[in-house]
All heavy atoms as a GROMACS GRO file, in nm:
protein
  576
    1MET      N    1  -1.715   0.155   1.045
    1MET     CA    2  -1.716   0.044   0.951
    1MET      C    3  -1.859   0.028   0.903
    1MET      O    4  -1.954   0.027   0.981
    1MET     CB    5  -1.666  -0.084   1.019
    1MET     CG    6  -1.672  -0.203   0.927
    1MET     SD    7  -1.621  -0.358   1.004
    1MET     CE    8  -1.458  -0.321   1.058
    2ILE      N    9  -1.873   0.003   0.773
    2ILE     CA   10  -2.001  -0.018   0.711
    2ILE      C   11  -2.032  -0.165   0.716
    2ILE      O   12  -1.942  -0.248   0.698
    2ILE     CB   13  -1.999   0.036   0.568
    2ILE    CG1   14  -1.974   0.184   0.567
    2ILE    CG2   15  -2.128  -0.002   0.496
    2ILE    CD1   16  -1.944   0.242   0.432
    3THR      N   17  -2.161  -0.199   0.742
    3THR     CA   18  -2.198  -0.340   0.745
    3THR      C   19  -2.309  -0.364   0.642
    3THR      O   20  -2.382  -0.273   0.605
    3THR     CB   21  -2.248  -0.382   0.883
    3THR    OG1   22  -2.365  -0.307   0.914
    3THR    CG2   23  -2.144  -0.367   0.988
    4THR      N   24  -2.311  -0.489   0.589
    4THR     CA   25  -2.413  -0.525   0.493
    4THR      C   26  -2.432  -0.678   0.498
    4THR      O   27  -2.347  -0.748   0.554
    4THR     CB   28  -2.374  -0.483   0.350
    4THR    OG1   29  -2.484  -0.506   0.263
    4THR    CG2   30  -2.252  -0.556   0.299
    5THR      N   31  -2.539  -0.722   0.438
    5THR     CA   32  -2.562  -0.867   0.429
    5THR      C   33  -2.506  -0.916   0.297
    5THR      O   34  -2.485  -0.837   0.202
    5THR     CB   35  -2.715  -0.899   0.433
    5THR    OG1   36  -2.774  -0.839   0.318
    5THR    CG2   37  -2.777  -0.846   0.562
    6LEU      N   38  -2.486  -1.047   0.288
    6LEU     CA   39  -2.436  -1.103   0.162
    6LEU      C   40  -2.532  -1.076   0.048
    6LEU      O   41  -2.489  -1.043  -0.062
    6LEU     CB   42  -2.414  -1.254   0.179
    6LEU     CG   43  -2.360  -1.329   0.061
    6LEU    CD1   44  -2.226  -1.270   0.017
    6LEU    CD2   45  -2.347  -1.478   0.091
    7THR      N   46  -2.662  -1.089   0.072
    7THR     CA   47  -2.761  -1.064  -0.033
    7THR      C   48  -2.751  -0.918  -0.083
    7THR      O   49  -2.752  -0.895  -0.204
    7THR     CB   50  -2.902  -1.091   0.019
    7THR    OG1   51  -2.907  -1.228   0.065
    7THR    CG2   52  -3.005  -1.072  -0.088
    8GLU      N   53  -2.744  -0.823   0.010
    8GLU     CA   54  -2.731  -0.683  -0.026
    8GLU      C   55  -2.600  -0.656  -0.103
    8GLU      O   56  -2.598  -0.580  -0.198
    8GLU     CB   57  -2.741  -0.594   0.098
    8GLU     CG   58  -2.739  -0.446   0.071
    8GLU     CD   59  -2.864  -0.398  -0.004
    8GLU    OE1   60  -2.969  -0.467  -0.004
    8GLU    OE2   61  -2.855  -0.288  -0.062
    9LEU      N   62  -2.494  -0.720  -0.058
    9LEU     CA   63  -2.365  -0.704  -0.128
    9LEU      C   64  -2.377  -0.754  -0.271
    9LEU      O   65  -2.330  -0.691  -0.364
    9LEU     CB   66  -2.254  -0.779  -0.056
    9LEU     CG   67  -2.117  -0.780  -0.121
    9LEU    CD1   68  -2.060  -0.639  -0.132
    9LEU    CD2   69  -2.024  -0.874  -0.050
   10ARG      N   70  -2.440  -0.870  -0.287
   10ARG     CA   71  -2.459  -0.924  -0.424
   10ARG      C   72  -2.542  -0.831  -0.511
   10ARG      O   73  -2.507  -0.810  -0.626
   10ARG     CB   74  -2.528  -1.061  -0.413
   10ARG     CG   75  -2.450  -1.173  -0.467
   10ARG     CD   76  -2.523  -1.305  -0.475
   10ARG     NE   77  -2.652  -1.309  -0.409
   10ARG     CZ   78  -2.685  -1.391  -0.311
   10ARG    NH1   79  -2.596  -1.472  -0.260
   10ARG    NH2   80  -2.806  -1.391  -0.258
   11ASN      N   81  -2.644  -0.776  -0.453
   11ASN     CA   82  -2.734  -0.687  -0.533
   11ASN      C   83  -2.674  -0.550  -0.560
   11ASN      O   84  -2.709  -0.487  -0.656
   11ASN     CB   85  -2.870  -0.674  -0.461
   11ASN     CG   86  -2.948  -0.801  -0.456
   11ASN    OD1   87  -2.927  -0.888  -0.540
   11ASN    ND2   88  -3.036  -0.816  -0.358
   12GLN      N   89  -2.589  -0.504  -0.470
   12GLN     CA   90  -2.533  -0.367  -0.480
   12GLN      C   91  -2.379  -0.371  -0.479
   12GLN      O   92  -2.313  -0.285  -0.420
   12GLN     CB   93  -2.583  -0.283  -0.360
   12GLN     CG   94  -2.731  -0.266  -0.351
   12GLN     CD   95  -2.786  -0.184  -0.464
   12GLN    OE1   96  -2.719  -0.090  -0.510
   12GLN    NE2   97  -2.905  -0.220  -0.516
   13ALA      N   98  -2.320  -0.467  -0.547
   13ALA     CA   99  -2.175  -0.487  -0.544
   13ALA      C  100  -2.100  -0.362  -0.588
   13ALA      O  101  -2.003  -0.322  -0.522
   13ALA     CB  102  -2.137  -0.603  -0.633
   14LYS      N  103  -2.144  -0.294  -0.690
   14LYS     CA  104  -2.073  -0.173  -0.738
   14LYS      C  105  -2.067  -0.068  -0.627
   14LYS      O  106  -1.965  -0.007  -0.605
   14LYS     CB  107  -2.136  -0.120  -0.864
   14LYS     CG  108  -2.061   0.004  -0.918
   14LYS     CD  109  -2.134   0.070  -1.030
   14LYS     CE  110  -2.065   0.191  -1.083
   14LYS     NZ  111  -2.007   0.283  -0.991
   15HIS      N  112  -2.181  -0.046  -0.565
   15HIS     CA  113  -2.188   0.054  -0.457
   15HIS      C  114  -2.090   0.026  -0.346
   15HIS      O  115  -2.013   0.112  -0.303
   15HIS     CB  116  -2.328   0.059  -0.401
   15HIS     CG  117  -2.344   0.138  -0.276
   15HIS    ND1  118  -2.333   0.276  -0.273
   15HIS    CD2  119  -2.361   0.102  -0.147
   15HIS    CE1  120  -2.347   0.319  -0.148
   15HIS    NE2  121  -2.365   0.214  -0.072
   16TYR      N  122  -2.086  -0.100  -0.300
   16TYR     CA  123  -1.997  -0.137  -0.188
   16TYR      C  124  -1.850  -0.135  -0.231
   16TYR      O  125  -1.762  -0.092  -0.155
   16TYR     CB  126  -2.035  -0.270  -0.131
   16TYR     CG  127  -2.165  -0.256  -0.049
   16TYR    CD1  128  -2.285  -0.307  -0.097
   16TYR    CD2  129  -2.164  -0.190   0.072
   16TYR    CE1  130  -2.402  -0.290  -0.027
   16TYR    CE2  131  -2.283  -0.171   0.145
   16TYR     CZ  132  -2.401  -0.224   0.093
   16TYR     OH  133  -2.518  -0.206   0.165
   17LEU      N  134  -1.820  -0.178  -0.354
   17LEU     CA  135  -1.683  -0.172  -0.401
   17LEU      C  136  -1.638  -0.027  -0.419
   17LEU      O  137  -1.521   0.005  -0.400
   17LEU     CB  138  -1.667  -0.250  -0.528
   17LEU     CG  139  -1.674  -0.402  -0.510
   17LEU    CD1  140  -1.667  -0.472  -0.642
   17LEU    CD2  141  -1.570  -0.454  -0.414
   18ASP      N  142  -1.727   0.060  -0.460
   18ASP     CA  143  -1.694   0.205  -0.469
   18ASP      C  144  -1.658   0.258  -0.329
   18ASP      O  145  -1.562   0.336  -0.315
   18ASP     CB  146  -1.810   0.285  -0.527
   18ASP     CG  147  -1.826   0.266  -0.674
   18ASP    OD1  148  -1.734   0.213  -0.737
   18ASP    OD2  149  -1.934   0.304  -0.726
   19LEU      N  150  -1.731   0.215  -0.225
   19LEU     CA  151  -1.699   0.257  -0.091
   19LEU      C  152  -1.563   0.208  -0.046
   19LEU      O  153  -1.486   0.282   0.013
   19LEU     CB  154  -1.810   0.206   0.010
   19LEU     CG  155  -1.945   0.270  -0.002
   19LEU    CD1  156  -2.046   0.194   0.085
   19LEU    CD2  157  -1.943   0.418   0.035
   20VAL      N  158  -1.533   0.082  -0.076
   20VAL     CA  159  -1.402   0.026  -0.040
   20VAL      C  160  -1.293   0.102  -0.114
   20VAL      O  161  -1.190   0.134  -0.057
   20VAL     CB  162  -1.400  -0.128  -0.074
   20VAL    CG1  163  -1.258  -0.179  -0.057
   20VAL    CG2  164  -1.495  -0.200   0.016
   21GLU      N  165  -1.316   0.129  -0.242
   21GLU     CA  166  -1.216   0.202  -0.320
   21GLU      C  167  -1.192   0.341  -0.260
   21GLU      O  168  -1.080   0.392  -0.267
   21GLU     CB  169  -1.262   0.214  -0.466
   21GLU     CG  170  -1.160   0.273  -0.558
   21GLU     CD  171  -1.204   0.275  -0.703
   21GLU    OE1  172  -1.323   0.288  -0.729
   21GLU    OE2  173  -1.117   0.262  -0.790
   22ALA      N  174  -1.294   0.400  -0.200
   22ALA     CA  175  -1.280   0.532  -0.138
   22ALA      C  176  -1.216   0.524   0.002
   22ALA      O  177  -1.197   0.625   0.067
   22ALA     CB  178  -1.418   0.598  -0.127
   23GLY      N  179  -1.181   0.402   0.046
   23GLY     CA  180  -1.111   0.389   0.174
   23GLY      C  181  -1.191   0.330   0.289
   23GLY      O  182  -1.138   0.310   0.396
   24GLU      N  183  -1.319   0.300   0.264
   24GLU     CA  184  -1.402   0.239   0.370
   24GLU      C  185  -1.376   0.090   0.382
   24GLU      O  186  -1.333   0.026   0.286
   24GLU     CB  187  -1.550   0.262   0.337
   24GLU     CG  188  -1.594   0.406   0.335
   24GLU     CD  189  -1.604   0.466   0.474
   24GLU    OE1  190  -1.609   0.389   0.574
   24GLU    OE2  191  -1.605   0.587   0.482
   25THR      N  192  -1.406   0.036   0.498
   25THR     CA  193  -1.406  -0.114   0.515
   25THR      C  194  -1.551  -0.156   0.531
   25THR      O  195  -1.629  -0.091   0.601
   25THR     CB  196  -1.328  -0.149   0.641
   25THR    OG1  197  -1.191  -0.107   0.622
   25THR    CG2  198  -1.327  -0.301   0.664
   26VAL      N  199  -1.587  -0.261   0.463
   26VAL     CA  200  -1.724  -0.313   0.468
   26VAL      C  201  -1.725  -0.453   0.529
   26VAL      O  202  -1.652  -0.542   0.482
   26VAL     CB  203  -1.786  -0.319   0.324
   26VAL    CG1  204  -1.927  -0.378   0.328
   26VAL    CG2  205  -1.786  -0.180   0.260
   27ARG      N  206  -1.801  -0.476   0.636
   27ARG     CA  207  -1.816  -0.605   0.699
   27ARG      C  208  -1.940  -0.672   0.641
   27ARG      O  209  -2.047  -0.613   0.638
   27ARG     CB  210  -1.824  -0.594   0.847
   27ARG     CG  211  -1.840  -0.731   0.913
   27ARG     CD  212  -1.795  -0.732   1.055
   27ARG     NE  213  -1.652  -0.722   1.062
   27ARG     CZ  214  -1.586  -0.702   1.173
   27ARG    NH1  215  -1.648  -0.693   1.283
   27ARG    NH2  216  -1.455  -0.695   1.170
   28VAL      N  217  -1.924  -0.796   0.597
   28VAL     CA  218  -2.031  -0.871   0.531
   28VAL      C  219  -2.084  -0.978   0.629
   28VAL      O  220  -2.006  -1.053   0.687
   28VAL     CB  221  -1.985  -0.940   0.402
   28VAL    CG1  222  -2.099  -1.011   0.334
   28VAL    CG2  223  -1.921  -0.836   0.309
   29PHE      N  224  -2.215  -0.981   0.648
   29PHE     CA  225  -2.280  -1.078   0.736
   29PHE      C  226  -2.362  -1.176   0.655
   29PHE      O  227  -2.423  -1.140   0.554
   29PHE     CB  228  -2.375  -1.004   0.834
   29PHE     CG  229  -2.303  -0.930   0.942
   29PHE    CD1  230  -2.255  -0.802   0.918
   29PHE    CD2  231  -2.288  -0.989   1.066
   29PHE    CE1  232  -2.190  -0.732   1.017
   29PHE    CE2  233  -2.221  -0.919   1.166
   29PHE     CZ  234  -2.173  -0.791   1.142
   30ARG      N  235  -2.360  -1.305   0.702
   30ARG     CA  236  -2.448  -1.407   0.641
   30ARG      C  237  -2.514  -1.478   0.758
   30ARG      O  238  -2.448  -1.527   0.848
   30ARG     CB  239  -2.364  -1.505   0.557
   30ARG     CG  240  -2.453  -1.612   0.494
   30ARG     CD  241  -2.383  -1.693   0.394
   30ARG     NE  242  -2.264  -1.760   0.449
   30ARG     CZ  243  -2.181  -1.833   0.379
   30ARG    NH1  244  -2.199  -1.852   0.251
   30ARG    NH2  245  -2.077  -1.887   0.440
   31ASN      N  246  -2.646  -1.480   0.753
   31ASN     CA  247  -2.726  -1.540   0.861
   31ASN      C  248  -2.690  -1.481   0.996
   31ASN      O  249  -2.680  -1.553   1.095
   31ASN     CB  250  -2.708  -1.693   0.861
   31ASN     CG  251  -2.754  -1.757   0.736
   31ASN    OD1  252  -2.853  -1.714   0.673
   31ASN    ND2  253  -2.687  -1.863   0.691
   32GLY      N  254  -2.665  -1.350   1.001
   32GLY     CA  255  -2.638  -1.279   1.124
   32GLY      C  256  -2.495  -1.294   1.177
   32GLY      O  257  -2.465  -1.244   1.281
   33LYS      N  258  -2.410  -1.366   1.101
   33LYS     CA  259  -2.273  -1.390   1.145
   33LYS      C  260  -2.175  -1.320   1.049
   33LYS      O  261  -2.188  -1.329   0.927
   33LYS     CB  262  -2.246  -1.540   1.146
   33LYS     CG  263  -2.106  -1.576   1.190
   33LYS     CD  264  -2.088  -1.728   1.183
   33LYS     CE  265  -1.942  -1.758   1.209
   33LYS     NZ  266  -1.914  -1.901   1.178
   34ALA      N  267  -2.080  -1.248   1.106
   34ALA     CA  268  -1.982  -1.181   1.021
   34ALA      C  269  -1.894  -1.284   0.952
   34ALA      O  270  -1.841  -1.375   1.018
   34ALA     CB  271  -1.893  -1.088   1.108
   35VAL      N  272  -1.883  -1.274   0.819
   35VAL     CA  273  -1.809  -1.373   0.742
   35VAL      C  274  -1.690  -1.312   0.667
   35VAL      O  275  -1.598  -1.384   0.628
   35VAL     CB  276  -1.898  -1.450   0.646
   35VAL    CG1  277  -1.998  -1.537   0.721
   35VAL    CG2  278  -1.965  -1.355   0.550
   36ALA      N  279  -1.692  -1.181   0.647
   36ALA     CA  280  -1.582  -1.121   0.569
   36ALA      C  281  -1.575  -0.971   0.593
   36ALA      O  282  -1.676  -0.907   0.624
   36ALA     CB  283  -1.601  -1.149   0.421
   37ASP      N  284  -1.455  -0.920   0.578
   37ASP     CA  285  -1.431  -0.775   0.575
   37ASP      C  286  -1.375  -0.742   0.439
   37ASP      O  287  -1.275  -0.804   0.397
   37ASP     CB  288  -1.333  -0.733   0.684
   37ASP     CG  289  -1.395  -0.732   0.822
   37ASP    OD1  290  -1.516  -0.716   0.834
   37ASP    OD2  291  -1.316  -0.740   0.920
   38LEU      N  292  -1.433  -0.645   0.372
   38LEU     CA  293  -1.378  -0.596   0.246
   38LEU      C  294  -1.302  -0.467   0.281
   38LEU      O  295  -1.362  -0.374   0.330
   38LEU     CB  296  -1.488  -0.565   0.144
   38LEU     CG  297  -1.575  -0.681   0.100
   38LEU    CD1  298  -1.683  -0.636   0.006
   38LEU    CD2  299  -1.489  -0.790   0.033
   39ALA      N  300  -1.175  -0.467   0.253
   39ALA     CA  301  -1.089  -0.354   0.291
   39ALA      C  302  -1.008  -0.310   0.170
   39ALA      O  303  -0.975  -0.391   0.082
   39ALA     CB  304  -0.997  -0.390   0.404
   40PRO      N  305  -0.973  -0.181   0.163
   40PRO     CA  306  -0.893  -0.132   0.052
   40PRO      C  307  -0.755  -0.200   0.051
   40PRO      O  308  -0.699  -0.229   0.160
   40PRO     CB  309  -0.876   0.018   0.077
   40PRO     CG  310  -0.966   0.050   0.192
   40PRO     CD  311  -1.009  -0.076   0.259
   41VAL      N  312  -0.700  -0.219  -0.063
   41VAL     CA  313  -0.568  -0.276  -0.078
   41VAL      C  314  -0.468  -0.160  -0.060
   41VAL      O  315  -0.482  -0.055  -0.121
   41VAL     CB  316  -0.549  -0.335  -0.221
   41VAL    CG1  317  -0.406  -0.382  -0.241
   41VAL    CG2  318  -0.649  -0.447  -0.242
   42PRO      N  319  -0.371  -0.179   0.029
   42PRO     CA  320  -0.272  -0.071   0.052
   42PRO      C  321  -0.191  -0.048  -0.075
   42PRO      O  322  -0.160  -0.143  -0.146
   42PRO     CB  323  -0.185  -0.121   0.166
   42PRO     CG  324  -0.207  -0.269   0.170
   42PRO     CD  325  -0.343  -0.295   0.111
   43PRO      N  326  -0.156   0.080  -0.100
   43PRO     CA  327  -0.076   0.105  -0.220
   43PRO      C  328   0.062   0.038  -0.210
   43PRO      O  329   0.121   0.034  -0.100
   43PRO     CB  330  -0.062   0.258  -0.224
   43PRO     CG  331  -0.091   0.301  -0.085
   43PRO     CD  332  -0.184   0.199  -0.022
   44GLU      N  333   0.108  -0.015  -0.321
   44GLU     CA  334   0.239  -0.084  -0.318
   44GLU      C  335   0.346   0.017  -0.347
   44GLU      O  336   0.332   0.102  -0.435
   44GLU     CB  337   0.239  -0.196  -0.422
   44GLU     CG  338   0.146  -0.308  -0.388
   44GLU     CD  339   0.160  -0.425  -0.487
   44GLU    OE1  340   0.271  -0.443  -0.540
   44GLU    OE2  341   0.063  -0.494  -0.506
   45LEU      N  342   0.454   0.007  -0.271
   45LEU     CA  343   0.569   0.091  -0.297
   45LEU      C  344   0.658   0.024  -0.402
   45LEU      O  345   0.672  -0.098  -0.403
   45LEU     CB  346   0.654   0.108  -0.169
   45LEU     CG  347   0.592   0.194  -0.060
   45LEU    CD1  348   0.681   0.192   0.063
   45LEU    CD2  349   0.576   0.335  -0.106
   46PRO      N  350   0.715   0.099  -0.490
   46PRO     CA  351   0.811   0.041  -0.585
   46PRO      C  352   0.926  -0.026  -0.504
   46PRO      O  353   0.959   0.018  -0.395
   46PRO     CB  354   0.865   0.159  -0.667
   46PRO     CG  355   0.780   0.276  -0.632
   46PRO     CD  356   0.702   0.244  -0.507
   47SER      N  357   0.983  -0.127  -0.562
   47SER     CA  358   1.086  -0.201  -0.489
   47SER      C  359   1.203  -0.114  -0.446
   47SER      O  360   1.264  -0.132  -0.342
   47SER     CB  361   1.139  -0.318  -0.573
   47SER     OG  362   1.197  -0.270  -0.693
   48TRP      N  363   1.236  -0.012  -0.526
   48TRP     CA  364   1.352   0.074  -0.494
   48TRP      C  365   1.318   0.163  -0.374
   48TRP      O  366   1.412   0.215  -0.312
   48TRP     CB  367   1.394   0.156  -0.613
   48TRP     CG  368   1.289   0.249  -0.668
   48TRP    CD1  369   1.197   0.218  -0.762
   48TRP    CD2  370   1.269   0.386  -0.634
   48TRP    NE1  371   1.119   0.328  -0.789
   48TRP    CE2  372   1.159   0.431  -0.710
   48TRP    CE3  373   1.328   0.473  -0.543
   48TRP    CZ2  374   1.110   0.561  -0.699
   48TRP    CZ3  375   1.280   0.600  -0.532
   48TRP    CH2  376   1.172   0.643  -0.610
   49LYS      N  377   1.193   0.182  -0.336
   49LYS     CA  378   1.160   0.262  -0.220
   49LYS      C  379   1.148   0.175  -0.093
   49LYS      O  380   1.139   0.229   0.017
   49LYS     CB  381   1.028   0.333  -0.240
   49LYS     CG  382   1.040   0.455  -0.331
   49LYS     CD  383   0.908   0.534  -0.327
   49LYS     CE  384   0.922   0.664  -0.401
   49LYS     NZ  385   0.801   0.744  -0.395
   50GLN      N  386   1.146   0.047  -0.109
   50GLN     CA  387   1.124  -0.040   0.005
   50GLN      C  388   1.254  -0.066   0.083
   50GLN      O  389   1.249  -0.114   0.198
   50GLN     CB  390   1.066  -0.177  -0.040
   50GLN     CG  391   0.926  -0.161  -0.091
   50GLN     CD  392   0.868  -0.293  -0.142
   50GLN    OE1  393   0.934  -0.397  -0.134
   50GLN    NE2  394   0.751  -0.290  -0.194
   51ARG      N  395   1.367  -0.037   0.028
   51ARG     CA  396   1.491  -0.061   0.102
   51ARG      C  397   1.565   0.070   0.120
   51ARG      O  398   1.548   0.165   0.043
   51ARG     CB  399   1.581  -0.158   0.027
   51ARG     CG  400   1.617  -0.114  -0.111
   51ARG     CD  401   1.694  -0.228  -0.186
   51ARG     NE  402   1.741  -0.182  -0.315
   51ARG     CZ  403   1.670  -0.185  -0.425
   51ARG    NH1  404   1.547  -0.232  -0.424
   51ARG    NH2  405   1.718  -0.141  -0.538
   52ARG      N  406   1.644   0.077   0.225
   52ARG     CA  407   1.719   0.200   0.254
   52ARG      C  408   1.831   0.217   0.157
   52ARG      O  409   1.894   0.120   0.115
   52ARG     CB  410   1.780   0.192   0.395
   52ARG     CG  411   1.678   0.216   0.504
   52ARG     CD  412   1.750   0.221   0.634
   52ARG     NE  413   1.854   0.319   0.631
   52ARG     CZ  414   1.869   0.420   0.711
   52ARG    NH1  415   1.781   0.436   0.805
   52ARG    NH2  416   1.968   0.504   0.702
   53ALA      N  417   1.850   0.338   0.113
   53ALA     CA  418   1.959   0.369   0.019
   53ALA      C  419   2.092   0.362   0.091
   53ALA      O  420   2.106   0.401   0.204
   53ALA     CB  421   1.940   0.508  -0.041
   54GLN      N  422   2.189   0.306   0.024
   54GLN     CA  423   2.326   0.292   0.077
   54GLN      C  424   2.416   0.381  -0.007
   54GLN      O  425   2.397   0.389  -0.129
   54GLN     CB  426   2.374   0.148   0.071
   54GLN     CG  427   2.290   0.050   0.152
   54GLN     CD  428   2.297   0.077   0.300
   54GLN    OE1  429   2.406   0.114   0.351
   54GLN    NE2  430   2.190   0.062   0.370
   55PRO      N  431   2.512   0.448   0.052
   55PRO     CA  432   2.602   0.531  -0.031
   55PRO      C  433   2.683   0.443  -0.123
   55PRO      O  434   2.724   0.332  -0.088
   55PRO     CB  435   2.694   0.598   0.076
   55PRO     CG  436   2.663   0.534   0.205
   55PRO     CD  437   2.541   0.453   0.193
   56LEU      N  438   2.702   0.495  -0.246
   56LEU     CA  439   2.783   0.422  -0.341
   56LEU      C  440   2.931   0.430  -0.300
   56LEU      O  441   2.978   0.536  -0.259
   56LEU     CB  442   2.766   0.481  -0.483
   56LEU     CG  443   2.624   0.468  -0.538
   56LEU    CD1  444   2.617   0.543  -0.671
   56LEU    CD2  445   2.587   0.322  -0.559
   57ARG      N  446   3.000   0.319  -0.313
   57ARG     CA  447   3.140   0.317  -0.273
   57ARG      C  448   3.225   0.259  -0.387
   57ARG      O  449   3.182   0.167  -0.456
   57ARG     CB  450   3.160   0.232  -0.148
   57ARG     CG  451   3.093   0.292  -0.027
   57ARG     CD  452   3.121   0.205   0.096
   57ARG     NE  453   3.059   0.264   0.214
   57ARG     CZ  454   3.114   0.357   0.289
   57ARG    NH1  455   3.233   0.402   0.259
   57ARG    NH2  456   3.052   0.402   0.395
   58VAL      N  457   3.342   0.314  -0.406
   58VAL     CA  458   3.439   0.259  -0.499
   58VAL      C  459   3.566   0.232  -0.418
   58VAL      O  460   3.623   0.327  -0.358
   58VAL     CB  461   3.468   0.363  -0.610
   58VAL    CG1  462   3.576   0.309  -0.704
   58VAL    CG2  463   3.340   0.394  -0.688
   59SER      N  464   3.603   0.110  -0.412
   59SER     CA  465   3.722   0.069  -0.333
   59SER      C  466   3.716   0.123  -0.192
   59SER      O  467   3.813   0.177  -0.138
   59SER     CB  468   3.851   0.116  -0.404
   59SER     OG  469   3.858   0.062  -0.533
   60GLY      N  470   3.599   0.116  -0.131
   60GLY     CA  471   3.584   0.158   0.008
   60GLY      C  472   3.566   0.305   0.032
   60GLY      O  473   3.557   0.352   0.144
   61THR      N  474   3.560   0.389  -0.077
   61THR     CA  475   3.543   0.534  -0.060
   61THR      C  476   3.408   0.574  -0.121
   61THR      O  477   3.371   0.527  -0.227
   61THR     CB  478   3.655   0.609  -0.135
   61THR    OG1  479   3.782   0.562  -0.087
   61THR    CG2  480   3.647   0.757  -0.111
   62GLU      N  481   3.335   0.664  -0.053
   62GLU     CA  482   3.211   0.711  -0.107
   62GLU      C  483   3.236   0.796  -0.232
   62GLU      O  484   3.330   0.875  -0.238
   62GLU     CB  485   3.138   0.797  -0.005
   62GLU     CG  486   3.087   0.717   0.115
   62GLU     CD  487   3.012   0.804   0.214
   62GLU    OE1  488   2.970   0.914   0.178
   62GLU    OE2  489   2.998   0.759   0.329
   63ILE      N  490   3.152   0.772  -0.332
   63ILE     CA  491   3.166   0.849  -0.457
   63ILE      C  492   3.153   0.997  -0.434
   63ILE      O  493   3.228   1.074  -0.496
   63ILE     CB  494   3.065   0.797  -0.560
   63ILE    CG1  495   3.104   0.658  -0.604
   63ILE    CG2  496   3.060   0.888  -0.682
   63ILE    CD1  497   3.009   0.592  -0.704
   64ALA      N  498   3.069   1.039  -0.347
   64ALA     CA  499   3.050   1.182  -0.318
   64ALA      C  500   3.183   1.242  -0.270
   64ALA      O  501   3.218   1.352  -0.310
   64ALA     CB  502   2.938   1.204  -0.216
   65ARG      N  503   3.252   1.172  -0.184
   65ARG     CA  504   3.378   1.222  -0.132
   65ARG      C  505   3.481   1.235  -0.244
   65ARG      O  506   3.560   1.329  -0.252
   65ARG     CB  507   3.432   1.130  -0.020
   65ARG     CG  508   3.556   1.187   0.045
   65ARG     CD  509   3.587   1.123   0.178
   65ARG     NE  510   3.474   1.098   0.265
   65ARG     CZ  511   3.414   1.195   0.344
   65ARG    NH1  512   3.457   1.316   0.337
   65ARG    NH2  513   3.314   1.164   0.423
   66ILE      N  514   3.485   1.136  -0.334
   66ILE     CA  515   3.579   1.139  -0.448
   66ILE      C  516   3.549   1.263  -0.535
   66ILE      O  517   3.643   1.334  -0.576
   66ILE     CB  518   3.566   1.013  -0.532
   66ILE    CG1  519   3.616   0.893  -0.453
   66ILE    CG2  520   3.646   1.024  -0.665
   66ILE    CD1  521   3.588   0.757  -0.520
   67ILE      N  522   3.422   1.290  -0.564
   67ILE     CA  523   3.381   1.407  -0.644
   67ILE      C  524   3.425   1.535  -0.578
   67ILE      O  525   3.481   1.626  -0.641
   67ILE     CB  526   3.231   1.403  -0.672
   67ILE    CG1  527   3.195   1.285  -0.765
   67ILE    CG2  528   3.187   1.536  -0.736
   67ILE    CD1  529   3.047   1.261  -0.781
   68ILE      N  530   3.400   1.546  -0.446
   68ILE     CA  531   3.438   1.669  -0.373
   68ILE      C  532   3.589   1.689  -0.380
   68ILE      O  533   3.638   1.799  -0.399
   68ILE     CB  534   3.385   1.661  -0.225
   68ILE    CG1  535   3.234   1.671  -0.227
   68ILE    CG2  536   3.447   1.772  -0.142
   68ILE    CD1  537   3.171   1.638  -0.094
   69GLU      N  538   3.664   1.581  -0.359
   69GLU     CA  539   3.810   1.593  -0.360
   69GLU      C  540   3.861   1.634  -0.499
   69GLU      O  541   3.949   1.716  -0.511
   69GLU     CB  542   3.873   1.458  -0.320
   69GLU     CG  543   3.859   1.431  -0.171
   69GLU     CD  544   3.905   1.290  -0.135
   69GLU    OE1  545   3.949   1.215  -0.225
   69GLU    OE2  546   3.891   1.254  -0.015
   70GLU      N  547   3.800   1.578  -0.607
   70GLU     CA  548   3.840   1.614  -0.741
   70GLU      C  549   3.803   1.760  -0.776
   70GLU      O  550   3.879   1.824  -0.848
   70GLU     CB  551   3.778   1.519  -0.842
   70GLU     CG  552   3.837   1.384  -0.844
   70GLU     CD  553   3.778   1.294  -0.952
   70GLU    OE1  554   3.694   1.337  -1.032
   70GLU    OE2  555   3.815   1.175  -0.953
   71ARG      N  556   3.696   1.810  -0.726
   71ARG     CA  557   3.656   1.948  -0.752
   71ARG      C  558   3.753   2.045  -0.684
   71ARG      O  559   3.775   2.154  -0.728
   71ARG     CB  560   3.514   1.975  -0.706
   71ARG     CG  561   3.412   1.912  -0.798
   71ARG     CD  562   3.272   1.948  -0.750
   71ARG     NE  563   3.174   1.888  -0.838
   71ARG     CZ  564   3.046   1.884  -0.810
   71ARG    NH1  565   2.999   1.936  -0.698
   71ARG    NH2  566   2.964   1.827  -0.893
   72GLY      N  567   3.807   2.003  -0.569
   72GLY     CA  568   3.894   2.089  -0.493
   72GLY      C  569   4.034   2.103  -0.558
   72GLY      O  570   4.106   2.200  -0.528
   73SER      N  571   4.070   2.011  -0.642
   73SER     CA  572   4.204   2.019  -0.699
   73SER      C  573   4.212   2.089  -0.829
   73SER      O  574   4.129   2.145  -0.884
   73SER     CB  575   4.261   1.876  -0.717
   73SER     OG  576   4.173   1.796  -0.792
   0.00000   0.00000   0.00000
């Protein structure tokens, strides 16, 4: 973890934000006391990837099974 003072962060904000963007975490100190951690924002998953897929059903039967049965006839 990279550490810096509040004054240094203010003077070199672009540098530290570039480090955070590259995946680093930066701890900020003020008067010798840790006051904040700057960490990268985790990538957001699209809503359709956040839930498990469920098989499509028509009247209680999976669509894949209906297709397979129709192809066989």
